[in-house]
MDAnalysis code that builds the backbone (N, CA, C; Angstrom):
import MDAnalysis as mda
import numpy as np

u = mda.Universe.empty(681, n_residues=227, atom_resindex=np.repeat(np.arange(227), 3), trajectory=True)
u.add_TopologyAttr("name", ["N", "CA", "C"] * 227)
u.add_TopologyAttr("resid", np.arange(1, 228))
u.add_TopologyAttr("resname", ["MET", "SER", "SER", "PHE", "GLU", "TYR", "GLN", "GLY", "ARG", "ALA", "GLU", "ILE", "LYS", "HIS", "PHE", "ASN", "ALA", "ARG", "LYS", "GLU", "GLY", "PRO", "ASP", "GLU", "ASP", "LYS", "THR", "LEU", "ALA", "LEU", "ASP", "LEU", "LYS", "LEU", "THR", "ALA", "LYS", "THR", "GLY", "SER", "ALA", "ALA", "LEU", "GLY", "PHE", "PHE", "ASP", "ASP", "GLY", "LEU", "GLU", "GLY", "PHE", "LEU", "PHE", "LEU", "PRO", "ASP", "THR", "GLY", "ALA", "VAL", "ARG", "ASN", "GLN", "MET", "LEU", "GLU", "PRO", "LEU", "LYS", "TYR", "LYS", "HIS", "GLU", "VAL", "GLN", "ASP", "CYS", "GLU", "LEU", "GLU", "VAL", "ALA", "GLY", "CYS", "ARG", "PHE", "HIS", "GLY", "VAL", "ARG", "VAL", "SER", "LYS", "PHE", "GLN", "ILE", "GLU", "PRO", "VAL", "ASP", "GLY", "PHE", "GLN", "ILE", "GLN", "LEU", "THR", "TRP", "GLN", "CYS", "SER", "PHE", "GLN", "PRO", "SER", "LYS", "ASP", "GLU", "CYS", "ALA", "VAL", "LEU", "ALA", "GLU", "ARG", "LEU", "GLN", "GLU", "GLU", "VAL", "ASP", "VAL", "HIS", "VAL", "ALA", "ALA", "GLN", "PRO", "ASP", "LEU", "PHE", "GLY", "THR", "ASP", "GLN", "GLN", "ALA", "THR", "SER", "VAL", "SER", "PHE", "THR", "SER", "SER", "ALA", "ALA", "THR", "GLY", "GLY", "ASP", "GLY", "GLN", "GLY", "ASP", "PRO", "LEU", "PHE", "HIS", "ASP", "ALA", "CYS", "GLN", "ALA", "VAL", "MET", "GLN", "THR", "GLY", "ARG", "ALA", "SER", "ILE", "SER", "SER", "ILE", "GLN", "ARG", "HIS", "LEU", "ARG", "ILE", "GLY", "TYR", "ASN", "ARG", "ALA", "ALA", "ARG", "LEU", "ILE", "GLU", "GLY", "MET", "GLU", "GLN", "ILE", "GLY", "ILE", "VAL", "SER", "PRO", "MET", "ASP", "SER", "SER", "GLY", "SER", "ARG", "THR", "VAL", "LEU", "LEU", "ALA", "ALA"])
u.atoms.positions = np.array([
    [-38.094, -14.335, -34.616],
    [-36.755, -13.771, -34.506],
    [-35.724, -14.831, -34.861],
    [-34.815, -14.492, -35.754],
    [-33.786, -15.432, -36.162],
    [-32.751, -15.596, -35.069],
    [-32.184, -16.801, -34.935],
    [-31.157, -17.043, -33.931],
    [-29.828, -17.409, -34.575],
    [-29.621, -16.999, -35.832],
    [-28.348, -17.287, -36.489],
    [-27.213, -16.691, -35.671],
    [-26.212, -17.518, -35.360],
    [-25.085, -17.034, -34.567],
    [-23.865, -17.927, -34.752],
    [-22.698, -17.301, -34.866],
    [-21.428, -18.027, -34.850],
    [-20.464, -17.281, -33.932],
    [-19.761, -18.023, -33.088],
    [-18.765, -17.411, -32.218],
    [-17.549, -18.323, -32.122],
    [-16.369, -17.770, -32.320],
    [-15.140, -18.547, -32.217],
    [-14.049, -17.972, -33.097],
    [-13.065, -18.800, -33.386],
    [-11.971, -18.384, -34.249],
    [-12.316, -18.716, -35.690],
    [-11.941, -17.828, -36.595],
    [-12.162, -18.054, -38.018],
    [-11.044, -17.365, -38.791],
    [-10.717, -17.926, -39.936],
    [-9.684, -17.343, -40.791],
    [-10.325, -16.382, -41.798],
    [-9.713, -15.212, -41.961],
    [-10.137, -14.308, -43.030],
    [-9.523, -14.846, -44.325],
    [-10.341, -15.504, -45.119],
    [-9.847, -16.215, -46.293],
    [-9.733, -15.315, -47.517],
    [-10.649, -14.356, -47.641],
    [-10.656, -13.487, -48.830],
    [-11.193, -12.128, -48.442],
    [-10.717, -11.109, -49.147],
    [-11.034, -9.723, -48.818],
    [-11.310, -8.977, -50.123],
    [-12.512, -8.414, -50.274],
    [-12.856, -7.713, -51.515],
    [-13.527, -6.387, -51.186],
    [-12.764, -5.297, -51.313],
    [-13.305, -3.957, -51.084],
    [-13.761, -3.373, -52.419],
    [-14.868, -2.632, -52.373],
    [-15.422, -2.067, -53.606],
    [-16.224, -0.823, -53.261],
    [-16.623, -0.085, -54.282],
    [-17.515, 1.063, -54.129],
    [-18.898, 0.669, -54.630],
    [-19.941, 1.076, -53.915],
    [-21.296, 0.775, -54.362],
    [-22.187, 1.993, -54.176],
    [-23.292, 2.013, -54.946],
    [-24.217, 3.135, -54.884],
    [-24.125, 3.987, -56.140],
    [-24.940, 5.040, -56.221],
    [-24.934, 5.928, -57.398],
    [-23.595, 6.645, -57.535],
    [-23.264, 7.034, -58.755],
    [-21.966, 7.639, -59.038],
    [-21.678, 8.851, -58.166],
    [-22.702, 9.643, -57.881],
    [-22.483, 10.871, -57.119],
    [-22.391, 10.625, -55.609],
    [-22.691, 9.405, -55.170],
    [-22.697, 9.133, -53.728],
    [-22.263, 7.691, -53.437],
    [-21.123, 7.309, -53.965],
    [-20.633, 5.945, -53.756],
    [-20.079, 5.782, -52.343],
    [-20.286, 4.606, -51.775],
    [-19.775, 4.307, -50.439],
    [-18.889, 3.068, -50.492],
    [-17.983, 2.964, -49.523],
    [-17.084, 1.827, -49.440],
    [-17.844, 0.614, -48.914],
    [-17.713, -0.505, -49.596],
    [-18.343, -1.755, -49.181],
    [-17.294, -2.858, -49.176],
    [-17.536, -3.881, -48.359],
    [-16.554, -4.949, -48.202],
    [-17.237, -6.307, -48.163],
    [-16.694, -7.251, -48.922],
    [-17.089, -8.654, -48.822],
    [-15.945, -9.383, -48.135],
    [-16.231, -9.957, -46.977],
    [-15.211, -10.641, -46.186],
    [-15.558, -12.121, -46.127],
    [-14.706, -12.970, -46.684],
    [-14.951, -14.410, -46.655],
    [-14.229, -15.013, -45.455],
    [-14.974, -15.731, -44.617],
    [-14.445, -16.345, -43.405],
    [-14.586, -17.856, -43.482],
    [-13.671, -18.578, -42.847],
    [-13.762, -20.033, -42.817],
    [-13.370, -20.541, -41.438],
    [-14.083, -21.558, -40.951],
    [-13.832, -22.106, -39.622],
    [-14.280, -23.560, -39.575],
    [-13.669, -24.328, -38.696],
    [-14.106, -25.708, -38.469],
    [-15.101, -25.712, -37.312],
    [-16.216, -26.403, -37.500],
    [-17.247, -26.470, -36.476],
    [-17.897, -27.851, -36.497],
    [-18.755, -28.121, -35.544],
    [-19.424, -29.410, -35.458],
    [-20.546, -29.558, -36.464],
    [-20.966, -30.806, -36.671],
    [-21.976, -31.084, -37.687],
    [-23.364, -30.568, -37.323],
    [-23.549, -30.101, -36.077],
    [-24.854, -29.541, -35.701],
    [-25.225, -28.365, -36.590],
    [-24.225, -27.665, -37.110],
    [-24.496, -26.525, -37.982],
    [-25.186, -26.932, -39.275],
    [-25.114, -28.217, -39.635],
    [-25.719, -28.674, -40.888],
    [-27.234, -28.522, -40.888],
    [-27.837, -28.492, -39.699],
    [-29.284, -28.356, -39.613],
    [-29.794, -27.057, -40.210],
    [-28.939, -26.060, -40.321],
    [-29.321, -24.788, -40.942],
    [-29.615, -24.961, -42.422],
    [-28.973, -25.950, -43.038],
    [-29.091, -26.136, -44.486],
    [-30.050, -27.262, -44.858],
    [-29.947, -28.407, -44.167],
    [-30.788, -29.558, -44.490],
    [-30.690, -30.549, -43.332],
    [-31.822, -30.956, -42.775],
    [-31.819, -31.867, -41.630],
    [-31.177, -33.216, -41.939],
    [-31.165, -33.601, -43.214],
    [-30.609, -34.908, -43.565],
    [-29.142, -34.887, -43.948],
    [-28.494, -33.721, -43.846],
    [-27.114, -33.601, -44.320],
    [-26.129, -34.432, -43.518],
    [-26.289, -34.480, -42.195],
    [-25.326, -35.232, -41.379],
    [-25.303, -36.698, -41.791],
    [-26.479, -37.292, -41.986],
    [-26.538, -38.686, -42.410],
    [-26.000, -38.894, -43.814],
    [-26.142, -37.886, -44.660],
    [-25.625, -37.975, -46.021],
    [-24.104, -37.873, -46.054],
    [-23.532, -37.044, -45.200],
    [-22.097, -36.782, -45.253],
    [-21.253, -37.727, -44.409],
    [-21.814, -38.252, -43.293],
    [-21.003, -39.006, -42.344],
    [-21.551, -40.414, -42.102],
    [-20.639, -41.355, -41.832],
    [-21.037, -42.679, -41.374],
    [-21.511, -42.559, -39.931],
    [-22.664, -43.113, -39.573],
    [-23.266, -42.834, -38.260],
    [-22.458, -43.338, -37.071],
    [-21.754, -44.464, -37.202],
    [-21.058, -45.039, -36.051],
    [-19.690, -44.423, -35.799],
    [-19.015, -43.990, -36.848],
    [-17.641, -43.508, -36.704],
    [-17.478, -42.013, -36.945],
    [-18.424, -41.410, -37.628],
    [-18.286, -40.004, -37.972],
    [-17.351, -39.761, -39.135],
    [-16.921, -40.855, -39.800],
    [-16.042, -40.708, -40.962],
    [-16.836, -40.150, -42.146],
    [-16.166, -39.400, -42.994],
    [-16.808, -38.843, -44.183],
    [-17.127, -39.982, -45.149],
    [-18.372, -40.033, -45.617],
    [-18.800, -41.122, -46.497],
    [-18.070, -41.108, -47.842],
    [-17.906, -39.933, -48.406],
    [-17.330, -39.819, -49.748],
    [-16.215, -38.773, -49.731],
    [-14.977, -39.248, -49.676],
    [-13.831, -38.343, -49.599],
    [-13.642, -37.541, -50.893],
    [-14.266, -37.968, -51.976],
    [-14.126, -37.281, -53.258],
    [-15.218, -36.230, -53.482],
    [-16.082, -36.065, -52.503],
    [-17.208, -35.142, -52.647],
    [-16.718, -33.700, -52.769],
    [-17.250, -32.981, -53.747],
    [-16.930, -31.573, -53.908],
    [-17.591, -30.761, -52.782],
    [-17.014, -29.610, -52.414],
    [-17.653, -28.771, -51.396],
    [-19.094, -28.437, -51.778],
    [-19.982, -28.461, -50.794],
    [-21.392, -28.150, -51.022],
    [-21.608, -26.649, -50.874],
    [-22.337, -26.055, -51.813],
    [-22.572, -24.621, -51.787],
    [-24.057, -24.346, -51.589],
    [-24.368, -23.344, -50.755],
    [-25.754, -23.005, -50.444],
    [-25.981, -21.500, -50.613],
    [-27.185, -21.144, -51.046],
    [-27.524, -19.749, -51.316],
    [-28.281, -19.092, -50.155],
    [-28.249, -19.731, -48.986],
    [-28.916, -19.136, -47.832],
    [-28.369, -17.731, -47.557],
    [-29.232, -16.837, -47.107],
    [-28.819, -15.494, -46.715],
    [-29.439, -15.135, -45.369],
    [-28.665, -14.457, -44.544],
    [-29.177, -13.930, -43.280],
    [-28.908, -12.429, -43.283],
    [-29.974, -11.645, -43.223],
    [-29.864, -10.191, -43.304],
    [-29.722, -9.568, -41.914],
    [-29.254, -8.339, -41.897],
    [-29.243, -7.508, -40.683],
    [-28.551, -8.181, -39.505],
    [-27.350, -8.660, -39.739],
    [-26.565, -9.263, -38.661],
    [-25.641, -8.233, -38.026],
    [-25.189, -8.560, -36.820],
    [-24.144, -7.791, -36.165],
    [-22.873, -8.621, -36.202],
    [-21.768, -8.000, -36.566],
    [-20.502, -8.713, -36.727],
    [-19.409, -8.059, -35.896],
    [-18.717, -8.885, -35.109],
    [-17.497, -8.462, -34.436],
    [-16.362, -9.307, -34.996],
    [-15.352, -8.653, -35.553],
    [-14.237, -9.386, -36.150],
    [-12.967, -8.577, -35.966],
    [-11.938, -9.223, -35.421],
    [-10.630, -8.591, -35.223],
    [-10.737, -7.248, -34.504],
    [-11.637, -7.173, -33.521],
    [-11.770, -5.963, -32.727],
    [-12.646, -4.883, -33.333],
    [-13.215, -5.116, -34.512],
    [-14.106, -4.144, -35.169],
    [-15.548, -4.638, -35.071],
    [-16.492, -3.725, -34.984],
    [-17.910, -4.090, -34.898],
    [-18.691, -3.419, -36.017],
    [-19.601, -4.210, -36.645],
    [-20.397, -3.709, -37.763],
    [-21.855, -4.125, -37.582],
    [-22.768, -3.280, -38.088],
    [-24.195, -3.571, -38.038],
    [-24.747, -3.657, -39.462],
    [-25.914, -4.262, -39.603],
    [-26.539, -4.383, -40.911],
    [-25.755, -5.260, -41.876],
    [-25.112, -6.296, -41.344],
    [-24.266, -7.181, -42.150],
    [-25.118, -8.262, -42.820],
    [-24.826, -8.539, -44.086],
    [-25.500, -9.633, -44.803],
    [-24.556, -10.831, -44.867],
    [-25.036, -11.994, -44.398],
    [-24.250, -13.226, -44.399],
    [-24.782, -14.142, -45.494],
    [-23.896, -14.635, -46.367],
    [-24.341, -15.404, -47.525],
    [-23.210, -16.279, -48.056],
    [-23.460, -16.939, -49.204],
    [-22.480, -17.740, -49.931],
    [-21.795, -18.776, -49.038],
    [-22.615, -19.634, -48.437],
    [-22.104, -20.679, -47.553],
    [-21.502, -21.830, -48.359],
    [-20.435, -22.403, -47.850],
    [-19.807, -23.572, -48.461],
    [-19.410, -24.552, -47.361],
    [-19.676, -25.838, -47.584],
    [-19.443, -26.877, -46.580],
    [-18.496, -27.930, -47.119],
    [-17.467, -28.277, -46.332],
    [-16.582, -29.400, -46.622],
    [-16.557, -30.300, -45.386],
    [-17.033, -31.552, -45.490],
    [-17.036, -32.432, -44.319],
    [-15.631, -32.888, -43.941],
    [-15.417, -33.062, -42.631],
    [-14.146, -33.527, -42.081],
    [-14.446, -34.683, -41.139],
    [-13.599, -35.713, -41.132],
    [-13.825, -36.869, -40.257],
    [-14.043, -36.434, -38.807],
    [-14.938, -37.182, -38.121],
    [-15.221, -36.885, -36.723],
    [-16.403, -35.961, -36.534],
    [-17.391, -36.021, -37.451],
    [-18.583, -35.165, -37.380],
    [-18.203, -33.688, -37.320],
    [-17.213, -33.304, -38.126],
    [-16.789, -31.916, -38.211],
    [-16.993, -31.411, -39.647],
    [-17.127, -30.121, -39.787],
    [-17.208, -29.531, -41.126],
    [-16.326, -28.283, -41.181],
    [-15.792, -28.026, -42.364],
    [-15.128, -26.758, -42.630],
    [-16.168, -25.868, -43.294],
    [-16.587, -24.845, -42.593],
    [-17.663, -23.979, -43.062],
    [-17.090, -22.641, -43.509],
    [-17.436, -22.236, -44.720],
    [-16.995, -20.953, -45.265],
    [-18.223, -20.108, -45.570],
    [-18.157, -18.810, -45.264],
    [-19.278, -17.933, -45.556],
    [-18.769, -16.518, -45.798],
    [-19.629, -15.691, -46.368],
    [-19.248, -14.319, -46.699],
    [-20.077, -13.323, -45.899],
    [-19.406, -12.310, -45.351],
    [-20.068, -11.209, -44.671],
    [-19.897, -9.954, -45.525],
    [-20.998, -9.292, -45.833],
    [-20.961, -8.068, -46.652],
    [-21.473, -6.896, -45.819],
    [-20.695, -5.792, -45.793],
    [-21.049, -4.652, -44.950],
    [-20.281, -3.417, -45.411],
    [-20.516, -2.289, -44.740],
    [-19.886, -1.016, -45.097],
    [-18.944, -0.575, -43.973],
    [-17.636, -0.743, -44.163],
    [-16.669, -0.326, -43.142],
    [-16.165, 1.098, -43.416],
    [-15.457, 1.645, -42.452],
    [-14.728, 2.879, -42.699],
    [-13.396, 2.512, -43.357],
    [-12.676, 3.495, -43.862],
    [-11.383, 3.215, -44.480],
    [-10.408, 2.627, -43.464],
    [-10.439, 3.141, -42.232],
    [-9.541, 2.625, -41.193],
    [-9.869, 1.180, -40.858],
    [-11.172, 0.858, -40.745],
    [-11.573, -0.523, -40.443],
    [-11.184, -1.454, -41.581],
    [-11.325, -0.974, -42.800],
    [-10.939, -1.759, -43.970],
    [-9.447, -2.074, -43.922],
    [-8.637, -1.089, -43.528],
    [-7.193, -1.289, -43.446],
    [-6.836, -2.306, -42.365],
    [-7.537, -2.244, -41.225],
    [-7.289, -3.203, -40.135],
    [-7.556, -4.628, -40.597],
    [-8.679, -4.831, -41.269],
    [-9.046, -6.175, -41.716],
    [-8.121, -6.658, -42.832],
    [-7.692, -5.761, -43.694],
    [-6.778, -6.148, -44.774],
    [-5.463, -6.677, -44.207],
    [-5.022, -6.108, -43.085],
    [-3.772, -6.557, -42.465],
    [-3.884, -7.954, -41.875],
    [-5.121, -8.410, -41.603],
    [-5.332, -9.730, -40.987],
    [-5.714, -10.798, -42.008],
    [-5.597, -10.491, -43.287],
    [-5.944, -11.454, -44.329],
    [-5.157, -12.742, -44.154],
    [-5.878, -13.878, -44.239],
    [-5.315, -15.225, -44.102],
    [-4.801, -15.495, -42.692],
    [-5.294, -14.732, -41.714],
    [-5.002, -14.989, -40.311],
    [-6.281, -15.423, -39.600],
    [-6.114, -16.160, -38.493],
    [-7.250, -16.503, -37.657],
    [-7.525, -15.367, -36.686],
    [-8.788, -14.993, -36.567],
    [-9.187, -13.898, -35.688],
    [-10.425, -14.320, -34.902],
    [-10.724, -13.581, -33.842],
    [-11.953, -13.818, -33.084],
    [-13.132, -13.243, -33.850],
    [-14.187, -14.061, -33.981],
    [-15.362, -13.657, -34.763],
    [-16.628, -13.936, -33.959],
    [-17.539, -13.001, -33.980],
    [-18.894, -13.222, -33.458],
    [-19.864, -12.571, -34.427],
    [-20.692, -13.381, -35.064],
    [-21.692, -12.854, -35.985],
    [-23.046, -13.412, -35.578],
    [-24.035, -12.523, -35.452],
    [-25.358, -12.958, -35.002],
    [-26.430, -12.097, -35.641],
    [-27.552, -12.735, -35.969],
    [-28.690, -11.995, -36.506],
    [-29.248, -11.087, -35.426],
    [-29.545, -9.851, -35.773],
    [-30.113, -8.918, -34.814],
    [-31.590, -9.228, -34.605],
    [-32.112, -8.990, -33.410],
    [-33.529, -9.302, -33.137],
    [-34.466, -8.536, -34.068],
    [-35.533, -9.228, -34.472],
    [-36.581, -8.586, -35.268],
    [-37.557, -7.916, -34.302],
    [-37.435, -6.608, -34.140],
    [-38.233, -5.895, -33.152],
    [-39.714, -5.856, -33.502],
    [-40.044, -6.156, -34.768],
    [-41.437, -6.106, -35.204],
    [-42.077, -7.492, -35.258],
    [-41.307, -8.534, -34.926],
    [-41.867, -9.874, -34.833],
    [-42.284, -10.487, -36.140],
    [-41.672, -10.065, -37.255],
    [-42.095, -10.590, -38.551],
    [-41.391, -11.880, -38.912],
    [-40.291, -12.209, -38.227],
    [-39.597, -13.483, -38.420],
    [-39.323, -13.753, -39.888],
    [-38.621, -12.836, -40.546],
    [-38.374, -12.958, -41.971],
    [-37.386, -14.078, -42.287],
    [-36.518, -14.433, -41.339],
    [-35.550, -15.495, -41.583],
    [-36.130, -16.817, -41.096],
    [-36.473, -17.693, -42.013],
    [-37.201, -18.897, -41.660],
    [-36.319, -19.938, -40.998],
    [-35.043, -19.985, -41.343],
    [-34.149, -20.978, -40.783],
    [-33.141, -20.317, -39.872],
    [-32.608, -21.075, -38.896],
    [-31.688, -20.488, -37.939],
    [-30.635, -21.500, -37.544],
    [-29.527, -21.002, -36.999],
    [-28.457, -21.874, -36.541],
    [-27.631, -21.137, -35.504],
    [-27.135, -21.871, -34.524],
    [-26.230, -21.302, -33.538],
    [-25.120, -22.311, -33.313],
    [-23.882, -21.884, -33.507],
    [-22.782, -22.828, -33.371],
    [-21.491, -22.111, -33.044],
    [-20.470, -22.887, -32.662],
    [-19.178, -22.331, -32.300],
    [-18.084, -23.079, -33.043],
    [-16.893, -22.521, -33.011],
    [-15.765, -23.181, -33.665],
    [-15.343, -24.398, -32.876],
    [-14.712, -25.367, -33.540],
    [-14.219, -26.555, -32.867],
    [-13.162, -26.199, -31.840],
    [-12.401, -25.146, -32.107],
    [-11.387, -24.728, -31.144],
    [-12.028, -24.323, -29.835],
    [-13.238, -23.757, -29.923],
    [-13.915, -23.326, -28.705],
    [-14.467, -24.498, -27.926],
    [-14.891, -25.554, -28.596],
    [-15.478, -26.689, -27.909],
    [-14.453, -27.680, -27.422],
    [-13.297, -27.745, -28.090],
    [-12.254, -28.652, -27.666],
    [-12.651, -30.105, -27.761],
    [-13.703, -30.441, -28.531],
    [-14.094, -31.834, -28.666],
    [-14.835, -32.368, -27.458],
    [-15.131, -31.517, -26.453],
    [-15.801, -31.917, -25.230],
    [-17.304, -31.905, -25.472],
    [-18.012, -32.925, -24.933],
    [-19.446, -32.984, -25.096],
    [-20.160, -31.757, -24.567],
    [-19.609, -31.139, -23.505],
    [-20.244, -29.959, -22.935],
    [-20.193, -28.766, -23.890],
    [-19.255, -28.782, -24.834],
    [-19.162, -27.697, -25.794],
    [-19.994, -27.916, -27.036],
    [-20.641, -29.082, -27.140],
    [-21.465, -29.380, -28.308],
    [-22.704, -28.486, -28.304],
    [-23.069, -27.908, -29.464],
    [-24.273, -27.068, -29.514],
    [-25.544, -27.799, -29.096],
    [-25.553, -29.131, -29.156],
    [-26.741, -29.903, -28.772],
    [-26.690, -30.382, -27.323],
    [-25.671, -29.946, -26.560],
    [-25.518, -30.461, -25.198],
    [-26.730, -30.133, -24.328],
    [-27.243, -28.903, -24.403],
    [-28.399, -28.520, -23.594],
    [-29.609, -29.386, -23.944],
    [-29.856, -29.588, -25.246],
    [-30.996, -30.408, -25.665],
    [-30.846, -31.843, -25.179],
    [-29.611, -32.357, -25.229],
    [-29.364, -33.732, -24.775],
    [-29.630, -33.854, -23.272],
    [-29.186, -32.871, -22.499],
    [-29.417, -32.887, -21.053],
    [-30.915, -32.872, -20.742],
    [-31.656, -32.026, -21.435],
    [-33.094, -31.946, -21.215],
    [-33.774, -33.274, -21.524],
    [-33.350, -33.909, -22.619],
    [-33.948, -35.192, -22.996],
    [-33.686, -36.255, -21.932],
    [-32.459, -36.309, -21.420],
    [-32.106, -37.312, -20.401],
    [-32.857, -37.050, -19.098],
    [-32.932, -35.802, -18.671],
    [-33.602, -35.497, -17.398],
    [-35.115, -35.692, -17.483],
    [-35.687, -35.467, -18.657],
    [-37.135, -35.625, -18.813],
    [-37.553, -37.083, -18.957],
    [-36.732, -37.872, -19.659],
    [-37.088, -39.277, -19.903],
    [-36.541, -40.211, -18.832],
    [-35.510, -39.777, -18.092],
    [-34.891, -40.656, -17.099],
    [-34.036, -41.738, -17.720],
    [-33.713, -41.599, -18.999],
    [-32.900, -42.590, -19.700],
    [-31.576, -41.966, -20.106],
    [-30.485, -42.658, -19.763],
    [-29.149, -42.115, -20.028],
    [-28.357, -43.030, -20.954],
    [-29.004, -43.542, -21.984],
    [-28.316, -44.429, -22.914],
    [-27.897, -43.673, -24.162],
    [-26.814, -44.123, -24.760],
    [-26.334, -43.504, -25.996],
    [-27.374, -43.648, -27.101],
    [-27.997, -44.806, -27.172],
    [-28.969, -45.062, -28.241],
    [-30.180, -44.133, -28.140],
    [-30.615, -43.831, -26.906],
    [-31.775, -42.944, -26.757],
    [-31.420, -41.518, -27.191],
    [-30.182, -41.086, -26.899],
    [-29.733, -39.765, -27.347],
    [-29.653, -39.735, -28.872],
    [-29.143, -40.816, -29.474],
    [-29.073, -40.893, -30.937],
    [-30.456, -40.714, -31.560],
    [-31.435, -41.449, -31.024],
    [-32.785, -41.393, -31.591],
    [-33.413, -40.019, -31.388],
    [-33.224, -39.454, -30.215],
    [-33.872, -38.177, -29.897],
    [-33.301, -37.029, -30.722],
    [-31.974, -37.006, -30.906],
    [-31.323, -35.890, -31.589],
    [-30.926, -36.210, -33.020],
    [-31.112, -37.480, -33.427],
    [-30.763, -37.919, -34.783],
    [-29.282, -37.631, -35.098],
    [-28.420, -38.144, -34.221],
    [-26.977, -37.951, -34.388],
    [-26.270, -39.293, -34.348],
    [-24.976, -39.293, -34.620],
    [-24.181, -40.507, -34.639],
    [-23.806, -41.011, -33.250],
    [-23.291, -42.249, -33.214],
    [-22.961, -42.914, -31.947],
    [-21.892, -42.150, -31.171],
    [-20.790, -41.802, -31.837],
    [-19.670, -41.163, -31.135],
    [-20.073, -39.820, -30.538],
    [-20.844, -39.080, -31.282],
    [-21.265, -37.774, -30.777],
    [-22.185, -37.932, -29.567],
    [-23.112, -38.887, -29.643],
    [-24.004, -39.138, -28.512],
    [-23.216, -39.585, -27.284],
    [-22.186, -40.405, -27.503],
    [-21.351, -40.870, -26.390],
    [-20.627, -39.705, -25.722],
    [-20.132, -38.748, -26.521],
    [-19.455, -37.581, -25.943],
    [-20.430, -36.734, -25.116],
    [-21.675, -36.641, -25.583],
    [-22.681, -35.885, -24.835],
    [-22.954, -36.535, -23.481],
    [-23.072, -37.852, -23.463],
    [-23.289, -38.569, -22.209],
    [-22.107, -38.377, -21.263],
    [-20.892, -38.447, -21.799],
    [-19.703, -38.242, -20.969],
    [-19.676, -36.832, -20.382],
    [-20.122, -35.842, -21.193],
    [-20.203, -34.474, -20.682],
    [-21.191, -34.357, -19.537],
    [-22.296, -35.097, -19.610],
    [-23.290, -35.093, -18.531],
    [-22.732, -35.730, -17.257],
    [-21.915, -36.764, -17.430],
    [-21.283, -37.393, -16.263],
    [-20.368, -36.397, -15.554],
    [-19.654, -35.585, -16.312],
    [-18.693, -34.643, -15.743],
    [-19.366, -33.574, -14.882],
    [-20.621, -33.249, -15.180],
    [-21.300, -32.215, -14.392],
    [-22.376, -32.801, -13.476],
    [-22.406, -34.131, -13.357],
    [-23.256, -34.769, -12.364],
    [-24.695, -35.010, -12.747],
    [-25.026, -34.942, -14.033],
    [-26.399, -35.242, -14.450],
    [-26.634, -36.742, -14.496],
    [-25.622, -37.504, -14.901],
    [-25.721, -38.966, -14.926],
    [-24.543, -39.560, -14.155],
    [-24.725, -40.784, -13.711],
    [-23.679, -41.470, -12.949],
    [-22.631, -42.061, -13.886],
    [-21.459, -42.436, -13.341],
    [-20.510, -43.207, -14.149],
    [-21.135, -44.536, -14.557],
    [-20.602, -45.138, -15.588],
    [-21.120, -46.416, -16.063],
    [-20.850, -47.509, -15.027],
    [-21.876, -48.326, -14.737],
    [-21.678, -49.417, -13.776],
    [-21.180, -50.670, -14.483],
    [-21.068, -51.767, -13.734],
    [-20.489, -53.000, -14.291],
    [-21.315, -53.585, -15.430],
    [-22.607, -53.245, -15.478],
    [-23.463, -53.753, -16.564],
    [-23.486, -52.833, -17.770],
    [-22.762, -51.711, -17.674],
    [-22.716, -50.758, -18.783],
    [-23.838, -49.736, -18.740],
    [-24.584, -49.664, -17.632],
    [-25.698, -48.727, -17.539],
    [-25.317, -47.514, -16.701],
    [-26.099, -46.460, -16.845],
    [-25.915, -45.235, -16.075],
    [-27.243, -44.859, -15.415],
    [-27.155, -44.156, -14.306],
    [-28.345, -43.681, -13.602],
    [-28.475, -42.183, -13.783],
    [-29.684, -41.730, -14.062],
    [-29.934, -40.286, -14.181],
    [-30.042, -39.719, -12.758],
    [-29.174, -38.758, -12.434],
    [-29.090, -38.217, -11.094],
    [-29.904, -36.950, -10.895],
    [-30.258, -36.289, -11.995],
    [-31.061, -35.069, -11.923],
    [-32.286, -35.221, -12.812],
    [-33.424, -34.757, -12.338],
    [-34.656, -34.826, -13.137],
    [-35.098, -33.422, -13.491],
    [-35.754, -33.307, -14.646],
    [-36.235, -31.991, -15.092],
    [-37.411, -31.536, -14.246],
])
């Protein structure tokens, strides 16, 4: 079962309504291009090595400011989409584009294709170039065939607020610390293959909810909860 999911604010960047199907039975179809800023964890959907290619590991700065946006042909079929108060089923998500932003962030653009009613089409047309609430997720494969080989789950940067607890990898980081009993930034970096600043934010998020202690005079932390 695919776990592709995005939830947060996104801008409706482009709107393309068209007719599709045989001449005697054409139906209204819509391609909706959305764009949002999110964390670099989403890069794992495209290539595990992308974060290291795009960002300097210690600072999260973009390695090459002249880099053209990266385009990917990944497709996720049969998604459910909620956008601007409208809900759609059987949505195809495709035409991904990535632009790196300093601070382990990316501007992610993608297209949702589906069949709206005329009224729904009018509602979305009125919100063109506006930010709206979006939730798009792959629907469960009830037959267990797992046709979508790759998956991703992420949220907008506005939703996370830059807090370690809002990072999509926060749960994995907590599990690693509680299982190993080690609360160092370097161990989180090695385990999750992420940069220094991001690992530091994850550790700080754990301190806020009591998984690890504040840093002592030697710069060390104690793991307060075990898995």
